[in-house]
Backbone as JSON Lines, residues from 0, in Angstrom:
{"i":0,"aa":"X","n":[-2.42,32.81,-67.41],"ca":[-2.43,33.97,-66.58],"c":[-1.98,33.27,-65.04]}
{"i":1,"aa":"X","n":[-1.13,33.8,-64.27],"ca":[-0.69,33.19,-63.15],"c":[-1.49,34.06,-62.04]}
{"i":2,"aa":"X","n":[-1.6,33.47,-60.82],"ca":[-2.13,34.0,-59.52],"c":[-1.18,34.4,-58.72]}
{"i":3,"aa":"X","n":[-1.36,35.59,-58.1],"ca":[-0.55,36.09,-57.07],"c":[-1.01,35.71,-55.71]}
{"i":4,"aa":"X","n":[0.19,34.98,-55.14],"ca":[-0.24,34.49,-53.76],"c":[-0.13,35.56,-52.78]}
{"i":5,"aa":"X","n":[-1.01,35.68,-51.89],"ca":[-1.02,36.54,-50.83],"c":[-1.09,36.07,-49.63]}
{"i":6,"aa":"X","n":[0.1,36.46,-48.8],"ca":[0.12,35.77,-47.18],"c":[-0.73,36.55,-46.35]}
{"i":7,"aa":"X","n":[-1.75,35.79,-45.63],"ca":[-2.65,36.57,-44.67],"c":[-2.21,36.19,-43.38]}
{"i":8,"aa":"X","n":[-1.95,37.34,-42.56],"ca":[-1.46,36.82,-40.97],"c":[-2.79,35.99,-40.4]}
{"i":9,"aa":"X","n":[-2.18,35.13,-39.61],"ca":[-3.02,34.26,-38.87],"c":[-3.98,34.85,-38.11]}
{"i":10,"aa":"X","n":[-3.53,35.91,-37.42],"ca":[-4.61,36.65,-36.59],"c":[-5.7,37.14,-37.36]}
{"i":11,"aa":"X","n":[-5.47,37.44,-38.67],"ca":[-6.62,37.98,-39.41],"c":[-7.57,36.99,-39.83]}
{"i":12,"aa":"X","n":[-7.07,35.67,-40.23],"ca":[-7.93,34.61,-40.41],"c":[-8.79,34.19,-39.29]}
{"i":13,"aa":"X","n":[-8.03,34.02,-38.2],"ca":[-8.6,33.71,-36.87],"c":[-9.67,34.51,-36.41]}
{"i":14,"aa":"X","n":[-9.32,36.0,-36.62],"ca":[-10.34,37.08,-36.24],"c":[-11.51,36.91,-37.05]}
{"i":15,"aa":"X","n":[-11.21,36.85,-38.45],"ca":[-12.53,36.92,-39.25],"c":[-13.52,35.58,-39.09]}
{"i":16,"aa":"X","n":[-12.69,34.53,-38.68],"ca":[-13.5,33.34,-38.31],"c":[-14.43,33.55,-37.05]}
{"i":17,"aa":"X","n":[-13.67,34.18,-36.12],"ca":[-14.33,34.41,-34.84],"c":[-15.63,35.46,-35.17]}
{"i":18,"aa":"X","n":[-15.08,36.4,-35.74],"ca":[-16.34,37.42,-36.19],"c":[-17.62,36.67,-36.86]}
{"i":19,"aa":"X","n":[-17.26,35.75,-37.82],"ca":[-18.22,35.24,-38.56],"c":[-19.13,34.33,-37.38]}
{"i":20,"aa":"X","n":[-18.56,33.49,-36.75],"ca":[-19.2,32.68,-35.87],"c":[-19.91,33.63,-34.89]}
{"i":21,"aa":"X","n":[-19.56,34.54,-34.38],"ca":[-20.19,35.51,-33.5],"c":[-21.55,36.11,-34.07]}
{"i":22,"aa":"X","n":[-21.4,36.43,-35.37],"ca":[-22.4,37.15,-36.18],"c":[-23.5,36.15,-36.55]}
{"i":23,"aa":"X","n":[-23.08,34.77,-36.48],"ca":[-24.18,33.81,-37.03],"c":[-24.04,32.79,-35.87]}
{"i":24,"aa":"X","n":[-24.24,33.22,-34.83],"ca":[-24.02,32.26,-33.48],"c":[-25.17,31.08,-33.57]}
{"i":25,"aa":"X","n":[-26.27,31.22,-34.07],"ca":[-27.44,30.39,-33.99],"c":[-27.11,29.07,-34.93]}
{"i":26,"aa":"X","n":[-26.52,29.69,-35.99],"ca":[-25.98,28.48,-37.01],"c":[-24.75,27.96,-36.45]}
{"i":27,"aa":"X","n":[-23.71,28.51,-35.97],"ca":[-22.72,28.08,-35.23],"c":[-23.05,26.96,-34.06]}
{"i":28,"aa":"X","n":[-23.77,27.27,-33.26],"ca":[-24.42,26.35,-32.3],"c":[-25.1,25.13,-32.85]}
{"i":29,"aa":"X","n":[-25.95,25.3,-33.91],"ca":[-26.56,24.23,-34.64],"c":[-25.49,23.33,-35.28]}
{"i":30,"aa":"X","n":[-24.49,23.83,-35.6],"ca":[-23.27,23.06,-36.41],"c":[-22.7,22.15,-35.26]}
{"i":31,"aa":"X","n":[-22.46,22.59,-34.1],"ca":[-21.75,22.1,-32.96],"c":[-22.54,21.11,-32.26]}
{"i":32,"aa":"X","n":[-23.89,21.49,-32.28],"ca":[-24.96,20.58,-31.6],"c":[-25.56,21.26,-30.3]}
{"i":33,"aa":"X","n":[-24.96,22.21,-29.62],"ca":[-25.37,22.91,-28.64],"c":[-24.73,24.02,-28.07]}
{"i":34,"aa":"X","n":[-25.29,24.97,-27.38],"ca":[-24.79,26.17,-26.82],"c":[-23.49,26.16,-26.12]}
{"i":35,"aa":"X","n":[-23.59,25.01,-25.32],"ca":[-22.34,25.03,-24.52],"c":[-20.92,24.62,-25.33]}
{"i":36,"aa":"X","n":[-21.07,23.78,-26.21],"ca":[-20.05,23.48,-27.25],"c":[-19.73,24.83,-28.0]}
{"i":37,"aa":"X","n":[-20.68,25.5,-28.3],"ca":[-20.41,26.79,-29.25],"c":[-19.62,27.69,-28.18]}
{"i":38,"aa":"X","n":[-20.01,27.85,-26.96],"ca":[-19.24,28.73,-26.21],"c":[-17.96,28.43,-25.93]}
{"i":39,"aa":"X","n":[-17.49,27.02,-25.74],"ca":[-16.28,26.67,-25.56],"c":[-15.52,26.91,-26.93]}
{"i":40,"aa":"X","n":[-16.07,26.59,-28.09],"ca":[-15.43,26.79,-29.31],"c":[-15.0,28.37,-29.53]}
{"i":41,"aa":"X","n":[-16.13,29.1,-29.02],"ca":[-15.74,30.64,-29.36],"c":[-14.68,31.05,-28.25]}
{"i":42,"aa":"X","n":[-14.62,30.6,-27.25],"ca":[-13.53,30.89,-26.22],"c":[-12.15,30.53,-26.91]}
{"i":43,"aa":"X","n":[-12.19,29.25,-27.29],"ca":[-10.92,28.75,-27.98],"c":[-10.52,29.54,-29.3]}
{"i":44,"aa":"X","n":[-11.4,29.91,-30.03],"ca":[-11.01,30.84,-31.08],"c":[-10.55,32.15,-30.57]}
{"i":45,"aa":"X","n":[-11.24,32.77,-29.52],"ca":[-10.63,34.06,-29.0],"c":[-9.17,33.69,-28.51]}
{"i":46,"aa":"X","n":[-8.88,32.75,-27.7],"ca":[-7.48,32.5,-27.35],"c":[-6.54,32.37,-28.51]}
{"i":47,"aa":"X","n":[-6.97,31.73,-29.66],"ca":[-6.22,31.41,-30.68],"c":[-5.71,32.93,-31.3]}
{"i":48,"aa":"X","n":[-6.76,33.76,-31.35],"ca":[-6.4,35.12,-31.72],"c":[-5.37,35.91,-31.06]}
{"i":49,"aa":"X","n":[-5.6,35.84,-29.75],"ca":[-4.78,36.46,-28.73],"c":[-3.35,35.85,-28.94]}
{"i":50,"aa":"X","n":[-3.19,34.48,-29.19],"ca":[-1.95,33.94,-29.2],"c":[-1.33,34.44,-30.46]}
{"i":51,"aa":"X","n":[-2.18,34.48,-31.69],"ca":[-1.58,34.88,-32.92],"c":[-1.11,36.29,-32.67]}
{"i":52,"aa":"X","n":[-1.62,37.05,-32.14],"ca":[-1.41,38.52,-31.91],"c":[-0.12,38.55,-31.14]}
{"i":53,"aa":"X","n":[0.09,37.94,-30.15],"ca":[1.18,37.76,-29.17],"c":[2.55,37.22,-30.09]}
{"i":54,"aa":"X","n":[2.13,36.29,-30.86],"ca":[3.34,35.65,-31.8],"c":[3.93,36.87,-32.84]}
{"i":55,"aa":"X","n":[2.9,37.45,-33.32],"ca":[3.16,38.57,-34.28],"c":[3.84,39.84,-33.69]}
{"i":56,"aa":"X","n":[3.61,39.98,-32.37],"ca":[4.22,41.12,-31.43],"c":[5.69,40.78,-31.31]}
{"i":57,"aa":"X","n":[5.95,39.69,-30.86],"ca":[7.18,38.81,-30.59],"c":[8.09,38.71,-31.75]}
{"i":58,"aa":"X","n":[7.43,38.4,-33.01],"ca":[8.2,38.26,-34.19],"c":[8.74,39.8,-34.69]}
{"i":59,"aa":"X","n":[8.07,40.78,-34.26],"ca":[8.45,42.11,-34.7],"c":[9.48,42.68,-33.95]}
{"i":60,"aa":"X","n":[9.86,42.01,-32.55],"ca":[10.73,42.69,-31.67],"c":[12.27,42.24,-32.11]}
């Protein structure tokens, strides 16, 4: 029995990752070692989501 491959937009993947990190912030901070690193990482993820959204909009034009 074969598997169906589904394409998931980058913005959905990054958005889900950001949501999980925000919802489990204490664990995320523990993984990165401190609150400052977690804050920078969350900001980077946020920018990546925005960039993926812009890329998607541009591709649709």
